[in-house]
C-alpha positions in Angstrom: -7.3 -68.0 -37.2 -10.6 -68.2 -39.0 -10.8 -71.1 -41.5 -12.3 -69.6 -44.6 -11.8 -70.1 -48.3 -9.3 -67.9 -50.0 -11.7 -67.2 -52.9 -15.5 -67.1 -53.4 -17.6 -66.8 -56.5 -20.7 -64.7 -56.4 -22.7 -62.5 -58.8 -21.1 -59.4 -57.2 -17.5 -58.8 -58.4 -16.9 -56.2 -55.7 -17.7 -58.8 -53.0 -15.4 -61.3 -54.7 -12.6 -58.8 -54.7 -13.1 -57.8 -51.1 -13.2 -61.4 -50.0 -9.9 -62.1 -51.8 -8.3 -59.1 -50.2 -9.4 -59.5 -46.6 -9.5 -63.3 -46.7 -5.8 -63.3 -47.4 -5.1 -61.0 -44.5 -7.0 -63.3 -42.1 -5.6 -66.5 -43.5 -1.9 -65.6 -43.7 0.2 -65.6 -40.5 0.8 -62.2 -39.0 3.2 -61.0 -36.3 0.8 -58.3 -35.2 -1.8 -59.4 -32.7 -5.2 -59.0 -34.5 -7.3 -62.0 -33.5 -10.7 -63.5 -33.8 -13.2 -61.7 -31.5 -16.7 -62.7 -30.2 -19.2 -61.2 -27.8 -20.8 -62.8 -24.8 -23.2 -61.9 -22.0 -23.3 -62.9 -18.3 -26.4 -62.2 -16.2 -27.4 -62.6 -12.6 -28.8 -60.8 -9.6 -27.0 -58.4 -7.3 -27.3 -58.4 -3.6 -30.5 -56.3 -3.8 -32.1 -58.7 -6.2 -31.7 -56.5 -9.2 -31.0 -58.2 -12.5 -27.6 -57.2 -14.0 -26.1 -58.2 -17.4 -22.6 -57.6 -18.6 -21.7 -57.8 -22.3 -18.0 -58.1 -23.2 -15.9 -59.4 -26.0 -13.2 -62.1 -26.0 -10.5 -63.1 -28.4 -8.6 -66.1 -29.7 -5.9 -66.7 -32.3 -7.2 -70.3 -32.7 -11.0 -70.2 -33.4 -14.3 -68.4 -33.1 -15.3 -70.9 -30.4 -12.2 -70.1 -28.4 -13.0 -66.4 -28.7 -16.6 -67.0 -27.5 -15.3 -69.0 -24.5 -12.9 -66.3 -23.6 -15.7 -63.7 -23.8 -17.9 -65.7 -21.5 -15.1 -66.0 -19.0 -14.4 -62.3 -19.1 -18.1 -61.5 -18.7 -18.2 -63.7 -15.6 -15.2 -62.0 -14.1 -16.7 -58.6 -14.7 -20.0 -59.8 -13.0 -18.1 -61.2 -10.0 -16.2 -58.0 -9.5 -19.2 -55.6 -9.9 -21.9 -57.6 -8.1 -20.1 -59.9 -5.7 -17.1 -57.9 -4.7 -14.7 -60.1 -6.7 -11.0 -59.2 -7.2 -10.6 -55.9 -9.1 -9.0 -56.2 -12.4 -5.8 -54.3 -13.1 -6.2 -50.8 -14.4 -4.3 -51.7 -17.5 -5.8 -55.2 -18.1 -7.1 -54.0 -21.5 -3.6 -53.8 -22.7 -3.6 -57.7 -22.8 -6.3 -57.5 -25.5 -5.4 -57.9 -29.2 -6.1 -55.0 -31.5 -9.8 -54.8 -32.2 -9.6 -52.4 -35.1 -10.7 -52.4 -38.7 -7.9 -53.6 -41.0 -7.7 -51.0 -43.8 -4.6 -52.4 -45.6 -1.6 -54.6 -45.3 1.9 -53.8 -46.4 4.0 -56.5 -47.9 7.7 -56.6 -48.8 9.5 -59.5 -50.4 6.4 -61.7 -50.0 6.2 -61.1 -46.2 3.8 -58.9 -44.2 5.7 -55.8 -43.1 2.9 -53.7 -41.6 -0.8 -53.4 -41.1 -2.8 -50.2 -41.4 -5.8 -50.1 -39.0 -8.4 -47.5 -38.0 -8.2 -46.8 -34.3 -11.0 -46.2 -31.7 -11.4 -42.5 -32.7 -11.2 -43.1 -36.4 -7.6 -42.2 -37.3 -5.4 -44.5 -39.4 -2.6 -46.2 -37.6 0.5 -47.9 -39.0 1.3 -51.1 -37.1 4.7 -52.6 -37.6 6.2 -55.7 -36.0 9.8 -54.6 -36.5 10.2 -51.0 -37.7 10.6 -48.9 -34.6 8.6 -45.7 -34.0 8.9 -43.7 -30.8 6.7 -40.6 -30.0 8.1 -38.2 -27.5 5.7 -35.5 -26.2 6.6 -32.1 -25.0 6.3 -31.7 -21.2 3.4 -29.8 -19.9 3.9 -26.2 -18.9 4.1 -25.9 -15.1 4.0 -22.8 -12.9 6.5 -22.1 -10.2 3.8 -21.0 -7.7 0.5 -19.3 -7.2 1.6 -15.9 -8.5 3.3 -17.4 -11.5 0.2 -19.4 -12.3 -1.9 -16.2 -12.2 0.6 -14.5 -14.6 0.3 -17.4 -17.1 -3.4 -17.4 -16.8 -3.7 -13.9 -18.0 -0.7 -13.8 -20.4 -0.9 -15.8 -23.6 2.6 -14.5 -24.6 4.1 -15.9 -21.4 2.4 -19.3 -21.9 3.8 -19.5 -25.4 7.3 -18.5 -24.2 7.2 -21.3 -21.7 6.0 -23.8 -24.3 8.7 -22.7 -26.8 11.3 -23.2 -24.1 10.1 -26.7 -23.5 10.1 -27.5 -27.2 13.7 -26.3 -27.4 14.7 -28.3 -24.4 13.1 -31.4 -25.7 14.9 -31.0 -29.0 18.2 -30.5 -27.3 17.6 -33.6 -25.1 17.0 -35.7 -28.3 20.2 -34.3 -29.9 22.2 -35.1 -26.9 20.8 -38.6 -26.8 21.7 -39.0 -30.5 25.3 -37.9 -29.8 25.7 -40.4 -27.0 24.2 -43.2 -29.2 25.9 -42.5 -32.5 25.4 -46.1 -33.6 21.6 -45.4 -33.8 20.2 -44.0 -37.0 16.7 -42.4 -37.1 14.6 -39.8 -38.8 13.2 -37.1 -36.5 9.8 -35.6 -37.2 7.9 -32.8 -35.5 4.3 -33.6 -34.5 1.5 -31.5 -33.0 2.5 -32.5 -29.5 6.2 -33.3 -29.7 8.5 -35.4 -31.9 8.5 -38.8 -33.6 11.5 -40.9 -34.2 11.6 -43.6 -37.0 14.6 -45.8 -36.5 16.5 -46.8 -39.7 19.6 -48.5 -38.4 18.0 -51.9 -37.8 14.9 -53.9 -37.3 13.7 -54.1 -33.6 11.9 -56.6 -31.5 9.0 -54.8 -29.7 9.1 -57.1 -26.6 12.8 -57.0 -26.1 14.8 -55.4 -23.2 16.6 -53.3 -25.8 13.3 -51.7 -26.9 12.1 -51.3 -23.4 15.3 -49.4 -22.5 15.2 -47.4 -25.7 11.7 -46.1 -25.0 12.5 -45.3 -21.4 15.7 -43.4 -22.3 13.8 -41.3 -24.9 11.0 -40.5 -22.4 8.3 -42.1 -24.5 4.8 -42.1 -22.9 4.4 -44.9 -20.3 1.2 -46.2 -21.8 2.9 -46.5 -25.2 5.7 -48.5 -23.7 3.3 -51.0 -22.2 1.2 -51.1 -25.3 4.3 -51.8 -27.5 5.3 -54.7 -25.3 1.8 -56.2 -24.9 0.7 -55.9 -28.5 4.2 -56.9 -29.8 4.2 -54.1 -32.4 5.1 -50.4 -32.9 2.3 -48.0 -33.7 2.4 -44.6 -35.5 -0.7 -42.5 -36.2 -1.0 -41.6 -39.9 -4.0 -39.2 -39.9 -5.1 -36.3 -37.7 -7.0 -36.7 -34.4 -10.6 -35.7 -35.1 -10.9 -33.1 -32.4 -7.9 -31.2 -33.7 -9.6 -30.7 -37.1 -13.0 -29.7 -35.9 -14.6 -33.1 -36.2 -16.6 -35.0 -33.5 -15.6 -38.5 -32.4 -17.1 -41.4 -34.3 -20.7 -42.3 -33.5 -19.8 -45.9 -32.8 -16.9 -48.4 -33.0 -15.7 -51.3 -35.0 -16.9 -54.1 -35.2 -20.3 -52.7 -36.0 -23.4 -54.3 -34.6 -25.3 -54.1 -37.9 -25.3 -52.6 -41.4 -27.0 -49.4 -40.2 -24.2 -48.8 -37.6 -21.6 -49.2 -40.3 -23.5 -46.8 -42.6 -23.6 -44.2 -39.8 -19.9 -44.7 -39.2 -18.9 -44.4 -42.9 -20.9 -41.1 -43.1 -18.8 -39.8 -40.2 -15.6 -41.1 -41.8 -16.3 -39.3 -45.0 -16.7 -36.0 -43.2 -13.6 -36.7 -41.1 -11.4 -37.5 -44.1 -12.4 -34.2 -45.8 -11.5 -32.2 -42.7 -8.3 -34.1 -41.9 -7.1 -33.8 -45.5 -6.2 -30.2 -44.9 -3.7 -31.1 -42.1 -0.5 -32.9 -41.8 0.6 -35.2 -39.0 4.4 -34.8 -39.1 7.1 -32.8 -40.7 10.7 -34.0 -41.1 13.1 -32.1 -39.0 16.4 -33.9 -39.3 18.0 -37.2 -40.2 20.5 -38.8 -37.8 23.0 -41.3 -39.1 22.7 -43.6 -42.2 20.0 -46.1 -42.9 21.0 -49.8 -42.8 19.3 -50.2 -46.2 16.8 -52.8 -45.2 14.0 -52.9 -47.7 11.4 -53.4 -45.1 12.4 -50.2 -43.3 12.4 -48.3 -46.6 8.9 -49.6 -47.4 7.4 -48.6 -44.1 9.2 -45.2 -44.1 7.9 -44.3 -47.6 4.4 -45.3 -46.6 4.6 -43.3 -43.3 5.9 -40.2 -45.1 3.3 -40.5 -47.8 0.5 -40.3 -45.3 1.9 -37.8 -42.8 4.3 -35.4 -44.5 2.9 -34.6 -47.9 1.3 -31.3 -47.0 4.1 -28.8 -47.0 3.3 -25.9 -44.6 0.1 -27.5 -43.3 -0.8 -27.3 -39.7 0.0 -30.4 -37.7 -2.8 -32.3 -36.1 
C-alpha cells in the first residue's frame, strides 16, 4: 500500500483532518480489495499506418510503481489485441480488477475494519463487507407464452402487472421454501425495487468459499454478482438509489478525477443526486428468519445498512 505519514501539519485544519481520516484507511490493512491505481499509455501504428494510443489503468497492493507497471502491461495487451489481432481478453476480465471507487467511510468494530462504504460508477453508495453476507435476488422478467400473448401484454397494463405480481409471489414462496429446507440459516429478508435482499445473521461468511458459491447459486443470485463476490472477496449491498430511478442523470465523469475541475463538476452532480435520492428508500424489511448469532460485527453492519436503506417508511423503492 502507499507509504504515507499518518498525520500532516498544514495551515488548513480541514486538510489535516481529511489526511488523518483517509491516511488511516490507506495505511491500515483491509480485507477488501481497494488498491493503488495508476494510468499508463501505449502507442503505435496499426496496419494502415494510423497512430493509435490506448490509455488504461493498472493496480497494485504493493506500490505506485507496481501499479504503473501493471497499467503499462495492460495498455500493451489492449494495443496488441486491437491493432495486431492479439488474443482477445475474456469478456469478464474486468472482474479481476480491484474496486476503483471513492472511499466515503470505513466501519470499524472492536478495533478492526468491518466494512467500507464506497461510491460506485453511477454515483450510488455501496456497502462492502468482507464477512457479512448480502444476497440480492431479482424477480424474473415477465415472458409471453407466444405471439398472441405478447400482443395482449403489449396493450394491457393490467395484464402485465398481474404477471409481475405472480412472479413476485412465486419468488417470495421460493425463498420461504429455501428457508424451511435450511432452517440452520438465519437472515433478514428485505424487499427492493427489483426483488429481494437477504442479510445473513447466523454467521460470518467467506466470500471466496465453496459454501458461499453454493449459497448464491441456490438462491438464484445474479451470475455477475456471484463472480464479482468471488473476485473482489467481499459482499456488496447498494445503500442509495440508482440515479435513473429518481429522475437523475448519470454522473458526468468517474473517480478518480483527472483534475480539480472534474471533481467540482462531479460534486455538483452529487449534490443534485442526493437531494432527489433522499425522497426514496432502497429496502423495506419484510420478514426475519431465525435468530442472529449475536456477532457484534454483523450487528454493526446490519444497523448501518438499515440506517441508509430503510429509514423512509412508505417511500417508493429505488
